[in-house]
C-alpha positions in Angstrom: 0.1 0.0 -0.3 1.5 3.5 -0.9 1.3 5.9 1.5 1.5 10.0 0.8 4.1 12.5 2.6 3.1 15.8 3.2 4.8 18.4 4.9 4.3 22.2 5.4 8.5 22.7 5.1 8.1 22.3 1.2 6.3 23.6 -1.6 2.9 22.6 -2.1 2.6 20.9 -5.4 1.4 22.9 -7.9 -0.5 20.3 -10.0 -2.4 16.9 -9.0 0.6 14.7 -7.6 1.9 14.6 -4.0 5.0 15.9 -2.7 6.5 12.3 -1.9 5.2 8.6 -2.0 6.0 5.6 0.1 5.7 2.3 -1.3 7.4 -0.4 0.4 11.0 0.4 1.6 11.1 3.6 -1.3 10.4 7.1 -1.0 9.9 8.5 -4.3 9.9 12.3 -4.4 8.2 14.4 -7.2 10.2 16.9 -8.8 10.9 19.9 -7.1 11.6 23.6 -8.2 13.5 26.5 -6.7 10.1 28.0 -5.0 10.7 29.0 -1.4 7.8 27.3 0.7 7.9 30.3 3.1 7.3 33.1 0.6 6.0 30.9 -2.2 8.3 32.8 -4.5 10.4 31.4 -7.1 14.6 31.4 -6.5 15.7 31.8 -9.9 18.3 34.9 -9.8 21.1 32.3 -10.2 21.5 28.6 -11.2 23.1 27.9 -7.8 20.1 29.6 -5.7 17.9 27.6 -7.5 19.7 24.1 -6.8 19.8 25.4 -3.0 16.3 25.9 -2.9 15.5 22.8 -4.5 18.0 20.7 -2.2 16.9 22.1 0.6 12.9 21.6 -0.4 14.4 17.9 -0.9 15.6 17.7 2.4 12.7 19.1 3.9 10.4 16.3 2.4 12.9 13.8 3.2 12.8 15.1 7.1 9.2 14.3 7.5 10.0 10.9 7.2 12.9 10.9 9.3 15.2 10.6 6.2 18.2 12.7 4.9 19.6 13.0 1.9 21.5 10.1 2.8 18.9 8.0 2.1 18.9 8.9 -1.7 19.5 6.3 -4.0 18.8 8.0 -7.3 18.4 11.8 -8.3 17.1 12.8 -12.0 18.2 16.3 -12.7 16.3 18.1 -15.6 18.0 21.5 -16.8 17.2 23.7 -19.6 20.9 24.4 -20.1 23.5 22.1 -19.3 26.3 24.5 -19.8 25.3 25.2 -16.3 26.3 21.4 -15.0 29.4 22.3 -13.3 27.5 25.1 -11.4 24.7 23.1 -10.1 27.3 20.1 -9.2 28.9 22.4 -7.1 25.8 23.0 -4.9 24.5 19.8 -5.4 27.7 18.0 -3.9 27.3 20.1 -0.3 23.8 18.2 0.2 25.7 14.6 0.4 28.1 13.0 3.2 28.5 9.8 2.4 28.5 8.0 -1.8 26.7 10.2 -4.0 23.5 8.8 -5.6 23.0 7.3 -9.0 21.7 10.1 -11.2 21.3 11.2 -14.5 21.0 14.9 -15.6 19.4 15.9 -19.0 18.7 19.0 -20.7 14.9 19.9 -21.4 13.5 22.9 -23.9 11.3 23.7 -20.4 10.2 23.3 -17.1 7.1 24.1 -14.9 6.9 28.1 -14.3 10.0 28.4 -16.6 12.4 27.5 -14.2 15.9 26.5 -15.0 16.3 23.4 -12.8 14.3 20.3 -11.6 15.0 17.8 -9.7 13.0 14.2 -8.4 15.0 11.5 -6.1 14.0 8.0 -4.9 15.2 7.4 -1.2 15.5 4.1 0.8 13.9 4.2 3.9 16.8 2.4 5.8 
């Protein structure tokens, strides 16, 4: 049986989906964009700021189930401009202490609300 995760410490979904779903021993987080959950404003002044906000939102959703970024098994990063790849990596890496998760990064033509980056993750519960 799947279980929905909802937290007020991350942006509300902007469509008909859950912030996260737990199924068996896995937690699937929907793609996060750089919305500050406290102000509901997009943080897009730089790709670094946007990535930082996304990773904080991901951390807050995980925390709702007593998880951290160390529980992340796999991430998918969607970017509208892969020339900013190294700048994203510089922020992304700061959120992990142990082995990095598996990951793919793909360039897309557009993302919701015209953001530059979106990140989704799968985390293990153990």
